[in-house]
C-alpha positions as CSV (number, residue, x, y, z in Angstrom):
1,M,68.3,-3.7,18.3
2,A,71.5,-5.8,18.4
3,T,71.8,-8.4,15.6
4,R,71.9,-11.3,18.1
5,T,68.8,-10.0,19.8
6,A,67.0,-9.6,16.5
7,I,67.8,-13.2,15.5
8,V,66.6,-14.6,18.8
9,S,63.4,-12.5,18.5
10,I,62.8,-13.8,14.9
11,F,63.0,-17.3,16.3
12,V,60.6,-16.6,19.1
13,V,58.1,-15.0,16.6
14,L,58.3,-18.0,14.4
15,V,57.7,-20.4,17.3
16,L,54.7,-18.4,18.3
17,G,53.5,-18.5,14.7
18,V,53.8,-22.3,14.7
19,V,51.8,-22.5,17.9
20,V,49.0,-20.4,16.5
21,T,49.1,-22.4,13.3
22,L,48.8,-25.7,15.1
23,A,45.9,-24.4,17.2
24,G,44.0,-22.9,14.3
25,S,44.5,-26.0,12.1
26,E,42.5,-28.2,14.4
27,G,39.4,-29.2,12.6
28,S,40.4,-27.3,9.5
29,V,39.6,-28.5,6.0
30,E,42.6,-30.2,4.4
31,R,44.0,-29.5,1.0
32,F,47.1,-31.1,-0.6
33,G,47.8,-32.9,2.7
34,L,47.8,-29.9,5.0
35,P,45.1,-28.0,6.8
36,V,43.9,-24.8,5.0
37,F,44.8,-22.8,8.0
38,A,48.4,-24.0,7.8
39,W,48.6,-23.1,4.1
40,V,47.3,-19.6,4.8
41,S,49.8,-19.2,7.6
42,M,52.7,-20.1,5.4
43,V,51.5,-17.7,2.7
44,I,51.2,-14.9,5.2
45,F,54.9,-15.1,6.2
46,F,56.0,-15.8,2.6
47,I,54.5,-12.4,1.5
48,Q,56.3,-10.6,4.3
49,W,59.7,-12.1,3.4
50,A,59.2,-11.6,-0.3
51,V,58.5,-7.9,0.0
52,F,61.2,-7.6,2.7
53,L,63.8,-8.6,0.1
54,F,62.8,-5.7,-2.1
55,A,62.6,-3.4,0.9
56,W,66.1,-4.3,2.0
57,A,67.5,-3.9,-1.5
58,T,66.1,-0.4,-1.7
59,H,66.4,0.4,2.1
60,S,62.8,1.6,1.9
61,E,59.8,1.1,4.3
62,R,57.4,2.5,1.7
63,F,55.4,-0.8,1.2
64,F,55.4,-2.0,4.8
65,D,51.8,-0.9,5.8
66,L,50.5,-1.6,2.3
67,T,51.9,-5.2,2.5
68,G,50.3,-5.8,5.9
69,S,46.9,-4.8,4.6
70,F,47.3,-6.7,1.4
71,T,48.3,-9.8,3.4
72,Y,45.0,-9.6,5.4
73,L,43.1,-9.5,2.1
74,V,45.0,-12.4,0.6
75,A,44.7,-14.5,3.8
76,V,40.9,-14.3,4.1
77,L,40.3,-14.7,0.4
78,L,42.7,-17.6,0.1
79,C,41.0,-19.2,3.2
80,I,37.6,-18.9,1.6
81,V,38.7,-20.2,-1.8
82,M,40.7,-23.2,-0.4
83,T,37.9,-24.2,2.1
84,G,35.3,-24.3,-0.7
85,S,31.5,-24.0,-0.2
86,P,31.7,-20.7,1.7
87,E,28.6,-19.8,3.8
88,P,27.2,-16.4,5.1
89,H,29.0,-16.6,8.4
90,S,32.4,-17.0,6.7
91,F,31.6,-14.1,4.4
92,L,30.6,-12.0,7.4
93,V,33.8,-12.4,9.4
94,A,35.9,-12.2,6.3
95,A,34.2,-9.0,5.3
96,M,34.9,-7.3,8.6
97,V,38.6,-8.1,8.3
98,A,38.8,-7.1,4.6
99,V,37.0,-3.7,5.1
100,W,39.2,-2.8,8.0
101,A,42.4,-3.8,6.1
102,L,41.4,-1.9,3.0
103,R,40.7,1.3,5.0
104,L,43.7,1.2,7.2
105,G,46.1,0.3,4.4
106,T,45.1,3.1,2.2
107,F,45.1,5.6,5.1
108,L,48.6,4.6,6.3
109,T,50.0,4.5,2.8
110,A,48.7,7.9,2.0
111,R,50.1,9.3,5.3
112,V,53.6,7.9,4.6
113,R,53.4,9.2,1.0
114,A,52.5,12.7,2.3
115,A,55.3,12.7,4.9
116,G,57.8,11.2,2.5
117,S,59.0,8.6,4.9
118,D,58.1,6.7,8.1
119,S,60.4,7.8,11.0
120,R,59.7,4.4,12.8
121,F,62.1,2.7,10.3
122,D,64.9,5.3,10.2
123,A,67.2,3.2,12.4
124,M,66.2,-0.3,11.5
125,K,66.0,-0.2,7.7
126,N,69.7,-0.3,7.3
127,R,70.2,-3.2,9.7
128,F,69.3,-6.6,8.1
129,A,68.3,-8.7,11.2
130,W,66.4,-5.9,12.8
131,F,64.6,-5.0,9.6
132,L,63.8,-8.7,8.9
133,F,62.5,-9.1,12.5
134,T,60.1,-6.2,11.9
135,W,58.7,-7.8,8.7
136,T,58.5,-11.2,10.4
137,T,56.6,-9.7,13.3
138,Q,54.1,-8.2,10.9
139,G,53.5,-11.7,9.6
140,L,52.8,-12.8,13.2
141,W,50.5,-9.8,13.7
142,V,48.4,-10.8,10.6
143,L,48.3,-14.4,11.6
144,V,47.3,-13.9,15.2
145,A,45.0,-10.9,14.7
146,A,43.1,-12.7,11.9
147,G,43.5,-16.1,13.5
148,A,40.0,-16.5,14.8
149,T,38.6,-15.5,11.5
150,L,40.8,-17.9,9.5
151,A,40.0,-20.7,11.9
152,A,36.2,-20.0,11.7
153,I,36.3,-19.9,7.9
154,S,38.5,-23.0,7.4
155,R,36.2,-25.4,9.4
156,P,34.0,-27.7,7.3
157,E,30.9,-27.3,9.5
158,R,28.3,-24.6,8.5
159,T,27.9,-21.9,11.1
160,P,24.6,-19.9,11.2
161,V,24.7,-16.1,11.6
162,G,23.3,-16.1,15.1
163,T,23.2,-13.8,18.1
164,L,27.0,-13.8,18.7
165,A,27.7,-13.0,15.1
166,I,25.3,-10.0,15.2
167,V,26.6,-8.8,18.5
168,G,30.2,-9.1,17.3
169,S,29.3,-7.2,14.1
170,C,27.9,-4.4,16.2
171,I,31.0,-4.2,18.4
172,W,33.1,-4.2,15.2
173,A,31.1,-1.4,13.7
174,I,31.6,0.8,16.8
175,G,35.3,0.1,16.9
176,F,35.8,0.6,13.2
177,G,33.8,3.9,13.3
178,A,35.9,5.1,16.3
179,E,39.1,4.4,14.4
180,V,38.0,6.0,11.2
181,I,36.7,9.1,12.9
182,A,39.8,9.5,15.1
183,D,42.2,9.2,12.2
184,E,40.2,11.7,10.1
185,Q,40.0,14.2,13.0
186,K,43.8,14.0,13.4
187,R,44.4,14.3,9.7
188,R,42.3,17.4,9.5
189,F,44.0,18.8,12.6
190,R,47.5,18.3,11.1
191,S,46.4,19.8,7.7
192,V,46.1,23.2,9.4
193,P,49.6,24.9,9.3
194,Q,49.0,26.7,12.6
195,N,48.7,23.2,14.3
196,R,52.1,22.0,13.1
197,N,53.8,22.3,16.5
198,S,50.7,21.5,18.6
199,F,48.8,18.4,19.6
200,I,45.1,17.5,19.1
201,T,42.8,17.6,22.1
202,T,39.4,17.9,20.4
203,G,36.8,15.4,19.3
204,L,37.5,11.8,20.3
205,W,41.0,12.9,21.3
206,S,39.4,14.8,24.2
207,W,38.3,11.4,25.6
208,S,41.4,9.4,24.8
209,R,45.0,10.1,23.9
210,H,44.8,7.3,21.4
211,P,41.2,6.7,20.4
212,N,42.2,5.2,17.1
213,Y,43.9,2.4,18.9
214,A,41.0,1.9,21.3
215,G,38.8,1.5,18.2
216,E,41.1,-1.0,16.7
217,I,41.2,-3.2,19.8
218,L,37.4,-3.0,20.0
219,L,36.9,-4.0,16.4
220,W,39.1,-7.1,16.8
221,F,37.2,-8.0,19.9
222,G,34.0,-7.8,17.8
223,I,35.5,-10.0,15.2
224,A,36.5,-12.6,17.8
225,V,33.0,-12.6,19.3
226,A,31.5,-13.1,15.8
227,S,34.0,-15.9,15.0
228,L,33.4,-17.7,18.4
229,P,30.4,-19.9,17.3
230,A,32.5,-21.6,14.6
231,L,35.4,-22.5,17.0
232,E,36.0,-25.4,19.3
233,G,38.9,-27.3,20.9
234,W,42.3,-25.9,20.3
235,G,40.9,-23.5,17.8
236,L,39.5,-21.5,20.7
237,L,43.1,-20.3,21.4
238,T,42.8,-18.1,18.3
239,L,40.5,-16.0,20.3
240,V,43.6,-14.4,21.8
241,S,43.5,-12.1,18.8
242,P,42.2,-8.9,20.6
243,V,44.5,-9.5,23.6
244,F,47.4,-9.8,21.2
245,V,46.4,-6.6,19.4
246,W,46.0,-4.8,22.8
247,A,49.5,-6.0,23.9
248,L,51.1,-5.1,20.6
249,L,49.6,-1.6,20.6
250,T,50.2,-0.8,24.3
251,R,53.4,-2.7,25.1
252,V,55.4,-3.0,21.9
253,S,54.6,-0.5,19.2
254,G,52.0,2.2,18.9
255,I,51.4,3.9,22.3
256,P,54.9,3.5,23.8
257,I,56.6,5.0,20.7
258,L,54.0,7.8,20.3
259,E,54.0,8.7,24.0
260,T,57.8,8.9,24.1
261,A,57.9,11.1,21.1
262,A,55.1,13.3,22.5
263,D,56.8,13.6,25.9
264,R,60.0,14.6,24.1
265,R,58.3,17.2,22.0
266,W,55.7,18.7,24.4
267,G,56.7,17.3,27.8
268,D,57.7,20.7,29.2
269,R,54.4,22.4,28.2
270,V,51.9,22.9,31.0
271,D,48.9,22.5,28.6
272,Y,50.3,19.1,27.5
273,Q,50.9,18.0,31.0
274,S,47.3,19.0,31.9
275,Y,45.9,17.1,28.8
276,K,47.9,14.0,29.7
277,A,46.8,14.1,33.3
278,R,43.1,14.4,32.6
279,T,42.9,12.2,29.5
280,P,43.4,8.4,29.6
281,A,45.8,6.8,27.2
282,L,43.4,4.3,25.7
283,F,39.8,3.8,26.7
284,P,37.9,6.9,27.9
285,R,36.5,7.2,31.3
286,F,32.7,7.6,31.3
287,S,33.0,10.4,33.9
288,G,35.3,12.3,31.6
289,I,32.8,11.9,28.7
290,R,30.0,13.3,30.8
291,Q,32.1,16.3,31.9
292,S,33.1,17.1,28.3
293,K,29.5,17.4,27.1
């Protein structure tokens, strides 16, 4: 990415962050003259930039994923503490975010440690503006993905744990389970030396080429559903969370990068072409599931 493009992209990301902050701050409890949602938003970006300075100085991406997960935890905890008088609904939606962040952060950090480095950052970690853009985008990812949760927690009204919260929790559990199982299946597949130059087509990976991402999108949808009863007015815009995660994973990072790498590595193999033709990229087809049983 060219320096000018990166700078413009950083500006766009920050503008989007301001829009989300303004929407999520409507009806938020105020502390020290600002809505709690706004304070949390600023802390989210501050953490990214603080760790970025260290990452740039060492030209290392080692703490990128860990920082993202840590930021989610700080955001929901800070939101609960600053709002004061937390209630069961706030703890429920916060717990869903925290459990996911803890699991994913430890998993990704362990994977990078085992690999020694993360190839996604090879080109960008030596280019200041591009690297800064990546860290700033992670801040936007945290803010938008957790936006509905933060908006729900920061409102002064008490929200009962009703039907939508229960339904959302069930959807979250299904998505979280799918992501965990898919990641573990791939980890075990890669741990076998004979599979080093092959690709996984078993388990959930026989239904989807990226079942872990399907699970992640589903769990954020569940969190949005569970957060909905506490939202109103402009705060409803924070429900864009699962759509944002879907767009990020299918249009920006995630699937496009992995598909390009897979095509480059196995694109000339008939078995890979067959797998790709019969297996959807994201959400499984019910007909395919029935046929695989």
